[in-house]
C-alpha positions as CSV (number, residue, x, y, z in Angstrom):
1,M,51.3,-68.6,-32.1
2,A,54.6,-69.0,-30.2
3,T,56.4,-72.3,-30.7
4,A,58.1,-74.1,-27.8
5,T,61.5,-75.5,-28.2
6,I,62.0,-79.2,-28.0
7,A,65.7,-79.4,-27.3
8,I,65.0,-80.4,-23.7
9,L,63.4,-83.6,-24.9
10,A,66.9,-84.9,-25.6
11,E,68.3,-84.1,-22.2
12,H,68.5,-86.2,-19.0
13,A,68.3,-89.5,-21.0
14,A,69.9,-91.4,-18.1
15,Q,67.3,-90.1,-15.6
16,V,64.5,-91.2,-17.9
17,A,66.0,-94.6,-18.3
18,E,66.3,-95.0,-14.5
19,R,62.6,-94.2,-14.0
20,A,61.3,-96.2,-17.0
21,G,60.0,-99.0,-14.9
22,G,57.8,-96.7,-12.8
23,S,54.1,-96.6,-12.8
24,C,52.1,-94.1,-14.9
25,G,50.2,-91.4,-13.2
26,A,48.4,-88.1,-13.8
27,L,49.7,-84.5,-13.9
28,L,46.9,-82.1,-13.1
29,M,47.3,-78.6,-14.7
30,G,45.7,-76.8,-11.7
31,A,45.1,-77.2,-8.0
32,D,41.5,-75.8,-7.7
33,Y,38.4,-77.7,-6.5
34,R,38.0,-79.4,-9.9
35,A,41.6,-80.8,-9.6
36,L,40.7,-81.9,-6.1
37,G,37.9,-84.1,-7.4
38,V,40.2,-85.6,-10.0
39,A,43.0,-86.2,-7.4
40,R,40.6,-88.0,-5.1
41,S,39.2,-90.2,-7.8
42,L,42.6,-91.2,-9.1
43,G,44.3,-91.4,-5.7
44,R,41.7,-93.8,-4.3
45,R,42.7,-96.1,-7.1
46,K,46.4,-95.8,-6.1
47,I,47.2,-93.8,-9.2
48,P,50.1,-91.3,-8.6
49,V,48.9,-87.7,-8.9
50,W,50.9,-84.5,-9.2
51,V,49.4,-81.0,-9.4
52,I,50.6,-77.7,-10.8
53,K,49.7,-74.8,-8.6
54,Q,48.6,-71.5,-10.1
55,G,46.7,-68.4,-8.8
56,G,45.0,-68.5,-5.5
57,H,43.1,-71.8,-5.8
58,L,45.3,-74.3,-4.2
59,V,43.0,-76.7,-2.3
60,A,44.0,-79.7,-4.4
61,A,47.7,-79.2,-3.4
62,A,46.7,-80.1,0.2
63,S,45.1,-83.4,-0.7
64,R,46.6,-86.5,0.8
65,Y,46.3,-88.1,-2.6
66,V,48.7,-85.6,-4.2
67,R,52.3,-86.8,-4.1
68,R,53.9,-83.6,-5.3
69,S,52.8,-80.0,-6.2
70,V,54.9,-77.7,-8.4
71,P,54.3,-74.0,-9.2
72,W,53.4,-72.8,-12.8
73,P,56.1,-70.4,-14.1
74,E,54.9,-66.8,-14.7
75,A,55.7,-67.0,-18.4
76,E,54.3,-67.0,-21.9
77,D,52.7,-70.1,-23.4
78,A,55.9,-71.4,-25.1
79,E,57.8,-71.3,-21.8
80,K,55.0,-73.1,-20.0
81,I,55.2,-75.9,-22.6
82,D,59.0,-76.1,-22.1
83,F,58.3,-76.3,-18.4
84,L,55.9,-79.2,-18.8
85,L,58.2,-81.1,-21.1
86,D,61.2,-80.5,-18.8
87,L,59.2,-81.6,-15.8
88,S,58.4,-84.9,-17.5
89,V,61.9,-85.5,-18.8
90,K,63.6,-84.8,-15.4
91,N,61.1,-86.7,-13.3
92,G,60.3,-89.7,-15.5
93,L,56.6,-88.8,-16.2
94,K,56.7,-90.2,-19.7
95,D,53.2,-91.3,-20.7
96,W,51.5,-89.8,-17.7
97,A,48.0,-88.4,-18.3
98,L,48.1,-84.6,-18.6
99,V,44.8,-83.3,-17.3
100,P,43.8,-79.6,-17.6
101,T,41.3,-78.5,-15.0
102,D,40.2,-75.0,-16.3
103,D,39.4,-73.3,-19.6
104,C,42.9,-71.8,-20.1
105,A,44.7,-75.0,-19.4
106,V,42.4,-76.8,-21.7
107,C,43.3,-74.4,-24.5
108,L,47.0,-74.6,-23.8
109,A,47.0,-78.4,-23.8
110,S,44.9,-78.5,-27.0
111,V,46.9,-75.9,-29.0
112,Y,50.2,-77.6,-28.2
113,H,48.8,-81.2,-28.3
114,D,51.3,-82.6,-30.7
115,L,54.3,-81.3,-28.8
116,L,53.0,-82.3,-25.4
117,S,52.2,-85.8,-26.7
118,K,55.9,-86.5,-27.0
119,Q,55.9,-86.9,-23.3
120,Y,52.3,-87.1,-22.0
121,R,48.9,-88.7,-22.8
122,V,47.0,-85.5,-23.5
123,T,43.4,-85.9,-22.3
124,V,41.9,-83.2,-24.6
125,P,41.5,-83.2,-28.4
126,R,43.6,-81.1,-30.8
127,W,42.7,-77.5,-31.2
128,E,41.1,-77.9,-34.7
129,K,38.4,-79.9,-33.0
130,L,38.2,-78.4,-29.5
131,R,38.0,-74.8,-30.7
132,W,34.4,-75.4,-31.7
133,A,33.6,-76.0,-28.0
134,C,36.0,-73.4,-26.5
135,D,35.1,-70.4,-28.7
136,K,31.5,-69.4,-28.1
137,R,31.3,-67.7,-31.5
138,L,32.0,-71.0,-33.2
139,L,29.8,-72.9,-30.8
140,H,26.9,-70.5,-31.6
141,E,27.6,-70.9,-35.3
142,L,27.6,-74.7,-35.0
143,A,24.4,-74.9,-32.9
144,E,22.7,-72.6,-35.4
145,A,23.7,-74.8,-38.3
146,L,22.5,-77.9,-36.5
147,G,19.2,-76.3,-35.5
148,I,19.8,-76.6,-31.8
149,H,17.9,-74.2,-29.6
150,Q,20.1,-71.6,-27.9
151,P,19.8,-68.1,-26.3
152,W,19.8,-65.1,-28.7
153,T,23.5,-64.3,-29.4
154,K,25.3,-61.6,-31.4
155,C,29.0,-61.3,-32.1
156,I,30.3,-57.7,-32.0
157,S,33.6,-56.0,-32.5
158,A,33.1,-52.2,-31.9
159,E,31.0,-49.7,-30.0
160,Q,29.1,-48.9,-33.2
161,D,27.8,-52.5,-33.3
162,V,26.5,-52.1,-29.8
163,A,24.7,-48.9,-30.6
164,R,22.9,-50.5,-33.6
165,V,22.2,-54.0,-32.4
166,D,18.5,-55.0,-32.0
167,C,18.5,-57.3,-29.0
168,P,16.0,-58.6,-26.4
169,F,16.8,-56.9,-23.1
170,P,18.0,-57.8,-20.6
171,V,21.2,-59.1,-22.1
172,I,24.8,-59.8,-21.0
173,L,28.2,-59.1,-22.4
174,K,30.7,-61.8,-22.0
175,P,34.0,-63.0,-23.5
176,A,33.7,-65.5,-26.4
177,I,36.9,-67.2,-25.4
178,R,39.4,-67.3,-22.5
179,L,42.9,-68.2,-23.5
180,K,44.6,-66.6,-20.5
181,P,44.0,-66.9,-16.8
182,T,42.0,-63.9,-15.4
183,S,41.6,-62.5,-12.0
184,L,38.3,-62.9,-10.1
185,A,38.2,-59.1,-10.1
186,I,37.3,-59.4,-13.8
187,P,33.6,-60.3,-14.1
188,K,32.6,-63.4,-16.1
189,A,29.7,-61.3,-17.6
190,W,28.2,-57.8,-17.5
191,R,24.4,-57.5,-17.4
192,A,22.6,-54.6,-19.2
193,D,18.8,-54.0,-18.9
194,D,18.6,-51.3,-21.6
195,R,20.6,-49.6,-24.4
196,E,22.2,-47.0,-22.2
197,A,23.4,-49.6,-19.8
198,L,24.7,-51.8,-22.6
199,L,26.9,-49.0,-24.0
200,R,28.3,-48.4,-20.5
201,R,28.9,-52.0,-19.9
202,F,30.6,-52.3,-23.3
203,K,33.1,-49.6,-22.4
204,E,33.8,-51.3,-19.1
205,A,34.2,-54.8,-20.6
206,S,36.3,-53.7,-23.5
207,S,38.8,-52.1,-21.2
208,L,39.4,-55.5,-19.7
209,V,38.8,-57.8,-22.7
210,P,39.5,-57.2,-26.4
211,A,36.3,-55.8,-28.0
212,E,36.4,-58.3,-30.8
213,D,36.3,-61.1,-28.3
214,L,33.0,-59.9,-26.7
215,I,29.5,-61.3,-27.5
216,I,26.0,-60.2,-26.5
217,Q,23.6,-62.8,-25.3
218,E,20.1,-62.7,-23.9
219,V,19.7,-63.5,-20.2
220,V,18.3,-66.9,-19.5
221,P,15.8,-66.7,-16.5
222,G,16.6,-68.4,-13.2
223,G,19.6,-68.8,-11.0
224,G,22.3,-71.5,-10.7
225,E,19.6,-74.0,-9.7
226,T,18.3,-73.9,-13.3
227,Q,21.8,-74.5,-14.8
228,F,22.8,-78.0,-15.7
229,S,26.1,-79.4,-16.8
230,Y,26.7,-82.5,-18.9
231,A,30.1,-84.2,-19.1
232,A,30.9,-87.4,-21.0
233,L,33.8,-89.6,-21.9
234,C,33.3,-90.4,-25.6
235,Q,34.8,-92.7,-28.2
236,D,34.0,-92.2,-31.9
237,G,31.2,-89.8,-31.0
238,L,29.5,-92.2,-28.6
239,P,29.4,-91.6,-24.8
240,L,31.0,-94.4,-22.8
241,A,30.2,-92.7,-19.4
242,S,28.4,-89.5,-18.6
243,V,27.2,-87.3,-15.7
244,V,24.6,-84.5,-15.3
245,A,25.0,-82.0,-12.5
246,K,22.8,-79.2,-11.2
247,R,24.5,-76.0,-9.9
248,L,23.0,-75.2,-6.5
249,R,25.6,-72.7,-5.3
250,Q,28.2,-70.6,-7.2
251,Y,30.5,-67.7,-6.8
252,P,29.9,-64.9,-7.6
253,K,26.1,-65.5,-7.1
254,D,24.9,-63.9,-10.4
255,F,27.4,-65.1,-13.0
256,G,29.5,-67.7,-11.3
257,Q,33.2,-68.1,-11.9
258,F,33.0,-71.5,-10.3
259,S,30.6,-73.7,-8.5
260,T,30.8,-74.2,-4.7
261,F,28.0,-76.8,-4.4
262,V,26.5,-79.1,-7.1
263,E,24.5,-82.3,-7.1
264,T,24.3,-85.0,-9.7
265,V,20.9,-85.7,-11.3
266,S,19.6,-88.7,-13.2
């Protein structure tokens, strides 16, 4: 894992001192529809919000609640961490909440938690804890150990594994973890209704995703309307606040990269 430099933390001390009396706010590590929801929620409460623009999802950057938007650098993780630290030091964002809004940003903030905490209040746990939720292989292992019902799942690493696996068709192939942003041109999952299709799909998927990062999972019947999401703010393992949402519309329609219409349910 690359390590970001921390020399910039000692720079611009005068600028930081000038801004020390300013109010704390939130820096959102994205500008998509999820970031828009956060920006609206915080902005209505007069909390300053900045967003970092990346990719083609920029709707949050146009929100009236966003005071400034800045572009992500096209760089490796270590350079992105330097960028975040430098942004705080130069603009007096010390102790602002750092809020990742997609899987890749969550992983980045979690892996570099200690370094980023020198300037920000990082809103995700450290990687040694969060990896159990981000890596579907570990999540499957944990659910199995706890006796939690889940779809049939198999970790694979090579085409020979695919040829031998005994699975309940139809199944999907999908990445176990996403550490880097990906294009919408890369599917979230590949469906296979029989062995021949599974081998074809594996060749296609492994040309885009490392083979050792792929898993096979049985297809759960139903569309997005049968999918529910649960989110909670927890302290010491107990939820302080939570929400359950049902996905009514998603894009793409079969294996959604993101939701376009959801409703909360009790």
